A tleap script that builds the chain and sets N, CA, C and O, in Angstrom:
source leaprc.protein.ff14SB
mol = sequence {
  NMET PRO GLN LEU ASN ILE SER VAL PRO ASP
  GLY LEU LYS ASP TRP ALA ASP ALA ARG VAL
  ALA GLU GLY SER TYR ALA SER ALA SER ASP
  TYR VAL ARG ASP LEU MET ARG ARG ASP ARG
  GLU ARG ARG GLU GLN LEU ALA ARG LEU GLN
  ALA GLU ILE ASP ILE GLY ARG ALA SER GLY
  VAL ASP PRO ARG PRO ALA ARG GLU VAL LEU
  ALA GLU ILE ARG ALA LYS HIE LEU GLY THR
  CGLY
}
set mol.1.N position { 183.620 15.255 61.956 }
set mol.1.CA position { 183.234 15.579 60.674 }
set mol.1.C position { 182.082 14.172 60.308 }
set mol.1.O position { 182.245 13.015 60.693 }
set mol.2.N position { 181.054 14.640 59.558 }
set mol.2.CA position { 180.085 13.582 59.277 }
set mol.2.C position { 180.685 12.422 58.282 }
set mol.2.O position { 181.469 12.956 57.498 }
set mol.3.N position { 180.592 11.228 58.091 }
set mol.3.CA position { 180.882 10.277 57.322 }
set mol.3.C position { 180.126 9.967 56.198 }
set mol.3.O position { 178.922 10.198 56.316 }
set mol.4.N position { 180.496 9.518 55.167 }
set mol.4.CA position { 179.671 9.230 53.830 }
set mol.4.C position { 180.670 7.969 53.429 }
set mol.4.O position { 181.836 8.227 53.133 }
set mol.5.N position { 180.158 6.502 53.425 }
set mol.5.CA position { 180.182 5.705 52.992 }
set mol.5.C position { 179.900 5.431 51.421 }
set mol.5.O position { 178.733 5.504 51.037 }
set mol.6.N position { 181.118 5.059 50.332 }
set mol.6.CA position { 180.418 4.886 48.844 }
set mol.6.C position { 181.238 3.693 48.373 }
set mol.6.O position { 182.398 3.521 48.745 }
set mol.7.N position { 180.660 2.958 47.624 }
set mol.7.CA position { 181.086 1.953 47.067 }
set mol.7.C position { 181.618 2.224 45.583 }
set mol.7.O position { 181.042 3.057 44.883 }
set mol.8.N position { 182.448 1.689 45.229 }
set mol.8.CA position { 183.082 2.190 43.693 }
set mol.8.C position { 183.522 0.835 42.911 }
set mol.8.O position { 183.802 -0.141 43.607 }
set mol.9.N position { 183.572 0.762 41.931 }
set mol.9.CA position { 184.029 -0.375 40.912 }
set mol.9.C position { 185.632 -0.438 41.397 }
set mol.9.O position { 186.204 0.534 41.890 }
set mol.10.N position { 186.342 -1.906 41.151 }
set mol.10.CA position { 187.857 -1.864 41.547 }
set mol.10.C position { 188.446 -0.518 40.736 }
set mol.10.O position { 189.003 0.398 41.341 }
set mol.11.N position { 188.296 -0.522 39.651 }
set mol.11.CA position { 189.078 0.349 38.679 }
set mol.11.C position { 189.358 2.136 39.333 }
set mol.11.O position { 190.327 2.895 39.367 }
set mol.12.N position { 187.977 2.204 39.756 }
set mol.12.CA position { 187.954 3.587 40.441 }
set mol.12.C position { 188.731 3.703 41.661 }
set mol.12.O position { 189.445 4.692 41.825 }
set mol.13.N position { 188.649 2.660 42.650 }
set mol.13.CA position { 189.436 2.445 43.849 }
set mol.13.C position { 190.760 2.520 43.420 }
set mol.13.O position { 191.399 3.490 43.827 }
set mol.14.N position { 191.393 1.610 42.591 }
set mol.14.CA position { 192.519 1.643 42.195 }
set mol.14.C position { 193.223 2.901 41.542 }
set mol.14.O position { 194.430 3.113 41.657 }
set mol.15.N position { 192.337 3.727 40.836 }
set mol.15.CA position { 192.680 5.142 40.621 }
set mol.15.C position { 192.749 5.812 41.470 }
set mol.15.O position { 193.647 6.651 41.400 }
set mol.16.N position { 191.874 5.816 42.693 }
set mol.16.CA position { 192.277 7.022 43.708 }
set mol.16.C position { 193.519 6.484 44.524 }
set mol.16.O position { 194.388 7.266 44.909 }
set mol.17.N position { 193.577 5.173 44.767 }
set mol.17.CA position { 194.578 4.659 45.307 }
set mol.17.C position { 195.828 5.254 44.683 }
set mol.17.O position { 196.609 5.848 45.426 }
set mol.18.N position { 196.090 5.148 43.376 }
set mol.18.CA position { 197.365 5.621 42.694 }
set mol.18.C position { 197.359 7.126 42.939 }
set mol.18.O position { 198.437 7.719 42.906 }
set mol.19.N position { 196.507 7.626 43.121 }
set mol.19.CA position { 196.555 9.455 43.522 }
set mol.19.C position { 197.191 9.695 44.598 }
set mol.19.O position { 198.043 10.578 44.701 }
set mol.20.N position { 196.704 8.651 45.831 }
set mol.20.CA position { 197.249 8.922 47.079 }
set mol.20.C position { 198.943 8.318 46.910 }
set mol.20.O position { 199.837 9.004 47.406 }
set mol.21.N position { 199.203 7.353 46.377 }
set mol.21.CA position { 200.458 6.762 46.138 }
set mol.21.C position { 201.402 7.724 45.560 }
set mol.21.O position { 202.563 7.843 45.950 }
set mol.22.N position { 200.818 8.468 44.533 }
set mol.22.CA position { 201.705 9.326 43.783 }
set mol.22.C position { 201.934 10.658 44.905 }
set mol.22.O position { 202.709 11.572 44.623 }
set mol.23.N position { 201.254 10.635 46.033 }
set mol.23.CA position { 201.822 12.066 46.812 }
set mol.23.C position { 200.859 12.965 46.384 }
set mol.23.O position { 201.096 13.986 47.030 }
set mol.24.N position { 199.659 13.222 45.475 }
set mol.24.CA position { 198.845 13.809 45.310 }
set mol.24.C position { 197.867 14.404 46.518 }
set mol.24.O position { 197.601 15.586 46.732 }
set mol.25.N position { 197.454 13.337 47.175 }
set mol.25.CA position { 196.579 13.451 47.981 }
set mol.25.C position { 196.980 12.613 49.525 }
set mol.25.O position { 197.707 11.635 49.356 }
set mol.26.N position { 196.730 12.794 50.425 }
set mol.26.CA position { 196.980 12.293 51.665 }
set mol.26.C position { 196.183 11.006 51.766 }
set mol.26.O position { 196.819 10.070 52.251 }
set mol.27.N position { 194.807 10.730 51.379 }
set mol.27.CA position { 193.846 9.795 51.633 }
set mol.27.C position { 192.903 9.656 50.289 }
set mol.27.O position { 192.747 10.591 49.503 }
set mol.28.N position { 192.392 8.567 50.159 }
set mol.28.CA position { 191.141 8.488 49.156 }
set mol.28.C position { 190.309 9.411 49.634 }
set mol.28.O position { 189.783 10.144 48.797 }
set mol.29.N position { 190.085 9.550 50.606 }
set mol.29.CA position { 188.943 10.417 51.583 }
set mol.29.C position { 189.357 11.929 50.780 }
set mol.29.O position { 188.567 12.507 50.033 }
set mol.30.N position { 190.545 12.355 51.050 }
set mol.30.CA position { 191.172 13.629 50.852 }
set mol.30.C position { 190.764 13.773 49.269 }
set mol.30.O position { 190.198 14.797 48.887 }
set mol.31.N position { 191.049 12.793 48.439 }
set mol.31.CA position { 190.771 12.895 47.054 }
set mol.31.C position { 189.200 12.855 46.671 }
set mol.31.O position { 188.805 13.252 45.574 }
set mol.32.N position { 188.518 12.450 47.458 }
set mol.32.CA position { 186.947 12.444 47.033 }
set mol.32.C position { 186.538 13.647 47.380 }
set mol.32.O position { 185.731 14.262 46.684 }
set mol.33.N position { 187.103 14.194 48.634 }
set mol.33.CA position { 186.673 15.505 48.931 }
set mol.33.C position { 187.198 16.796 48.087 }
set mol.33.O position { 186.769 17.947 48.010 }
set mol.34.N position { 188.170 16.210 47.559 }
set mol.34.CA position { 188.807 17.561 46.765 }
set mol.34.C position { 187.922 17.389 45.255 }
set mol.34.O position { 187.581 18.405 44.649 }
set mol.35.N position { 187.603 16.045 44.739 }
set mol.35.CA position { 186.946 16.062 43.503 }
set mol.35.C position { 185.151 16.829 43.690 }
set mol.35.O position { 184.509 17.498 42.880 }
set mol.36.N position { 184.826 16.406 44.973 }
set mol.36.CA position { 183.487 17.182 45.296 }
set mol.36.C position { 183.372 18.791 45.310 }
set mol.36.O position { 182.412 19.480 44.967 }
set mol.37.N position { 184.615 19.184 45.798 }
set mol.37.CA position { 184.785 20.769 46.118 }
set mol.37.C position { 184.787 21.109 44.423 }
set mol.37.O position { 183.898 21.806 43.934 }
set mol.38.N position { 185.761 20.601 43.700 }
set mol.38.CA position { 185.826 20.836 42.326 }
set mol.38.C position { 184.475 21.004 41.497 }
set mol.38.O position { 184.164 21.920 40.735 }
set mol.39.N position { 183.621 19.641 41.927 }
set mol.39.CA position { 182.606 19.848 41.261 }
set mol.39.C position { 181.472 20.854 41.725 }
set mol.39.O position { 180.700 21.352 40.905 }
set mol.40.N position { 181.419 21.097 42.925 }
set mol.40.CA position { 180.825 22.125 43.375 }
set mol.40.C position { 181.006 23.508 42.720 }
set mol.40.O position { 180.094 24.196 42.260 }
set mol.41.N position { 182.465 23.849 42.749 }
set mol.41.CA position { 182.937 25.090 42.152 }
set mol.41.C position { 182.441 25.253 40.538 }
set mol.41.O position { 181.932 26.313 40.173 }
set mol.42.N position { 182.589 24.367 39.805 }
set mol.42.CA position { 182.189 24.038 38.563 }
set mol.42.C position { 180.644 24.384 38.266 }
set mol.42.O position { 180.199 25.199 37.458 }
set mol.43.N position { 180.029 23.626 39.052 }
set mol.43.CA position { 178.612 24.253 38.936 }
set mol.43.C position { 178.384 25.217 39.310 }
set mol.43.O position { 177.516 25.765 38.632 }
set mol.44.N position { 178.813 25.911 40.293 }
set mol.44.CA position { 178.703 27.524 40.876 }
set mol.44.C position { 178.974 28.529 39.345 }
set mol.44.O position { 178.282 29.457 38.926 }
set mol.45.N position { 180.080 28.003 38.829 }
set mol.45.CA position { 180.672 28.977 37.562 }
set mol.45.C position { 179.942 28.735 36.597 }
set mol.45.O position { 179.918 29.604 35.726 }
set mol.46.N position { 179.113 27.524 36.397 }
set mol.46.CA position { 178.337 27.330 35.316 }
set mol.46.C position { 177.021 27.877 35.581 }
set mol.46.O position { 176.398 28.161 34.558 }
set mol.47.N position { 176.473 28.085 36.604 }
set mol.47.CA position { 175.262 29.161 37.045 }
set mol.47.C position { 175.695 30.299 36.868 }
set mol.47.O position { 174.993 31.042 36.182 }
set mol.48.N position { 176.787 30.746 37.331 }
set mol.48.CA position { 177.148 32.212 36.972 }
set mol.48.C position { 176.992 32.763 35.418 }
set mol.48.O position { 176.250 33.622 34.942 }
set mol.49.N position { 178.017 31.895 34.817 }
set mol.49.CA position { 177.703 32.058 33.202 }
set mol.49.C position { 176.426 31.744 32.702 }
set mol.49.O position { 176.073 32.340 31.685 }
set mol.50.N position { 175.646 30.909 33.226 }
set mol.50.CA position { 174.242 30.790 32.617 }
set mol.50.C position { 173.190 32.147 32.822 }
set mol.50.O position { 172.363 32.651 32.062 }
set mol.51.N position { 173.579 32.446 34.059 }
set mol.51.CA position { 173.023 33.927 34.372 }
set mol.51.C position { 173.321 35.063 33.612 }
set mol.51.O position { 172.491 35.949 33.409 }
set mol.52.N position { 174.736 35.083 33.081 }
set mol.52.CA position { 175.087 35.995 32.379 }
set mol.52.C position { 174.559 36.175 30.833 }
set mol.52.O position { 174.282 37.195 30.202 }
set mol.53.N position { 174.524 34.601 30.421 }
set mol.53.CA position { 174.206 34.239 29.084 }
set mol.53.C position { 172.405 34.676 29.096 }
set mol.53.O position { 171.989 35.314 28.128 }
set mol.54.N position { 171.571 34.351 30.056 }
set mol.54.CA position { 170.325 34.777 29.975 }
set mol.54.C position { 170.312 36.190 30.087 }
set mol.54.O position { 169.688 36.674 29.144 }
set mol.55.N position { 170.719 36.968 30.805 }
set mol.55.CA position { 171.000 38.569 30.742 }
set mol.55.C position { 171.179 38.786 29.346 }
set mol.55.O position { 170.110 39.170 28.870 }
set mol.56.N position { 172.108 38.700 28.460 }
set mol.56.CA position { 172.339 38.854 27.471 }
set mol.56.C position { 171.358 38.440 26.429 }
set mol.56.O position { 171.060 39.312 25.614 }
set mol.57.N position { 170.838 37.343 26.314 }
set mol.57.CA position { 169.899 36.871 25.452 }
set mol.57.C position { 168.490 37.971 25.730 }
set mol.57.O position { 167.803 38.484 24.847 }
set mol.58.N position { 168.324 38.135 27.270 }
set mol.58.CA position { 167.092 39.135 27.381 }
set mol.58.C position { 167.122 40.566 26.963 }
set mol.58.O position { 166.194 41.374 27.003 }
set mol.59.N position { 168.609 40.781 26.469 }
set mol.59.CA position { 168.811 42.365 26.433 }
set mol.59.C position { 168.527 42.531 24.571 }
set mol.59.O position { 168.636 43.672 24.121 }
set mol.60.N position { 168.256 41.638 23.804 }
set mol.60.CA position { 167.808 41.560 22.826 }
set mol.60.C position { 169.073 41.738 21.908 }
set mol.60.O position { 170.187 41.717 22.431 }
set mol.61.N position { 168.903 41.948 20.294 }
set mol.61.CA position { 170.016 42.412 19.476 }
set mol.61.C position { 170.092 43.667 19.275 }
set mol.61.O position { 169.107 44.392 19.135 }
set mol.62.N position { 171.406 44.084 19.237 }
set mol.62.CA position { 171.851 45.481 19.000 }
set mol.62.C position { 171.675 45.733 17.541 }
set mol.62.O position { 171.911 44.723 16.877 }
set mol.63.N position { 171.426 46.492 17.035 }
set mol.63.CA position { 171.002 46.957 15.491 }
set mol.63.C position { 172.434 47.102 14.634 }
set mol.63.O position { 172.560 46.877 13.431 }
set mol.64.N position { 173.555 47.567 15.627 }
set mol.64.CA position { 174.668 48.118 15.012 }
set mol.64.C position { 175.309 46.989 14.209 }
set mol.64.O position { 174.802 45.872 14.318 }
set mol.65.N position { 176.448 47.169 13.354 }
set mol.65.CA position { 177.184 46.078 12.730 }
set mol.65.C position { 178.218 45.532 13.726 }
set mol.65.O position { 178.816 46.356 14.417 }
set mol.66.N position { 178.450 44.417 13.847 }
set mol.66.CA position { 179.242 43.950 14.800 }
set mol.66.C position { 180.526 44.381 14.853 }
set mol.66.O position { 181.100 44.066 15.895 }
set mol.67.N position { 181.198 45.033 14.024 }
set mol.67.CA position { 182.311 45.666 13.842 }
set mol.67.C position { 182.247 46.997 14.854 }
set mol.67.O position { 183.100 47.346 15.670 }
set mol.68.N position { 181.151 47.539 14.590 }
set mol.68.CA position { 181.070 48.850 15.590 }
set mol.68.C position { 180.648 48.567 16.980 }
set mol.68.O position { 180.910 49.379 17.867 }
set mol.69.N position { 180.041 47.519 17.217 }
set mol.69.CA position { 179.985 47.016 18.449 }
set mol.69.C position { 181.354 46.519 19.106 }
set mol.69.O position { 181.502 46.859 20.280 }
set mol.70.N position { 182.161 45.924 18.649 }
set mol.70.CA position { 183.422 45.536 19.008 }
set mol.70.C position { 184.402 46.758 19.348 }
set mol.70.O position { 185.130 46.863 20.335 }
set mol.71.N position { 184.231 47.711 18.222 }
set mol.71.CA position { 184.976 48.738 18.541 }
set mol.71.C position { 184.851 49.472 19.570 }
set mol.71.O position { 185.834 49.902 20.173 }
set mol.72.N position { 183.286 49.794 20.017 }
set mol.72.CA position { 182.996 50.349 21.369 }
set mol.72.C position { 183.425 49.503 22.682 }
set mol.72.O position { 183.820 50.029 23.722 }
set mol.73.N position { 183.295 48.213 22.488 }
set mol.73.CA position { 183.901 47.515 23.643 }
set mol.73.C position { 185.596 47.587 23.681 }
set mol.73.O position { 186.141 47.722 24.776 }
set mol.74.N position { 186.187 47.519 22.780 }
set mol.74.CA position { 187.856 47.855 23.017 }
set mol.74.C position { 187.867 49.100 23.501 }
set mol.74.O position { 188.622 49.298 24.453 }
set mol.75.N position { 187.053 50.238 22.985 }
set mol.75.CA position { 187.505 51.793 23.251 }
set mol.75.C position { 187.360 52.076 24.917 }
set mol.75.O position { 187.845 52.959 25.625 }
set mol.76.N position { 186.386 50.815 25.251 }
set mol.76.CA position { 185.920 51.142 26.450 }
set mol.76.C position { 186.653 50.536 27.378 }
set mol.76.O position { 186.921 51.204 28.377 }
set mol.77.N position { 187.144 49.179 27.293 }
set mol.77.CA position { 187.938 48.303 28.103 }
set mol.77.C position { 189.258 48.500 27.996 }
set mol.77.O position { 189.914 48.640 29.027 }
set mol.78.N position { 189.919 48.547 26.649 }
set mol.78.CA position { 191.253 48.537 26.268 }
set mol.78.C position { 191.785 50.015 25.928 }
set mol.78.O position { 192.918 50.195 25.481 }
set mol.79.N position { 190.851 51.087 26.184 }
set mol.79.CA position { 191.420 52.305 25.643 }
set mol.79.C position { 191.667 52.861 24.280 }
set mol.79.O position { 192.231 53.920 24.006 }
set mol.80.N position { 191.104 51.889 23.388 }
set mol.80.CA position { 191.533 52.050 21.896 }
set mol.80.C position { 190.360 52.173 21.204 }
set mol.80.O position { 189.295 52.022 21.803 }
set mol.81.N position { 190.390 52.448 19.925 }
set mol.81.CA position { 189.431 52.456 19.233 }
set mol.81.C position { 189.416 52.262 17.734 }
set mol.81.O position { 188.350 52.290 17.118 }
savepdb mol mol.pdb
quit
């Protein structure tokens, strides 16, 4: 596995060491890998959300009252109306 060497302030090193000491992670490297995976997943989720927002904004404004639109959504997804 490739290596990545990083420098962190004492406070962050202590924080990582504490996560290892409490048994949450096997090593500081394990902790950093987990943080990086979570960051990647979060960014992917945000990208998907932004894409959906862009689709919604591009679709324009529905001229119907919000109550009518919500009733249609409920009927479609919850089987109520």
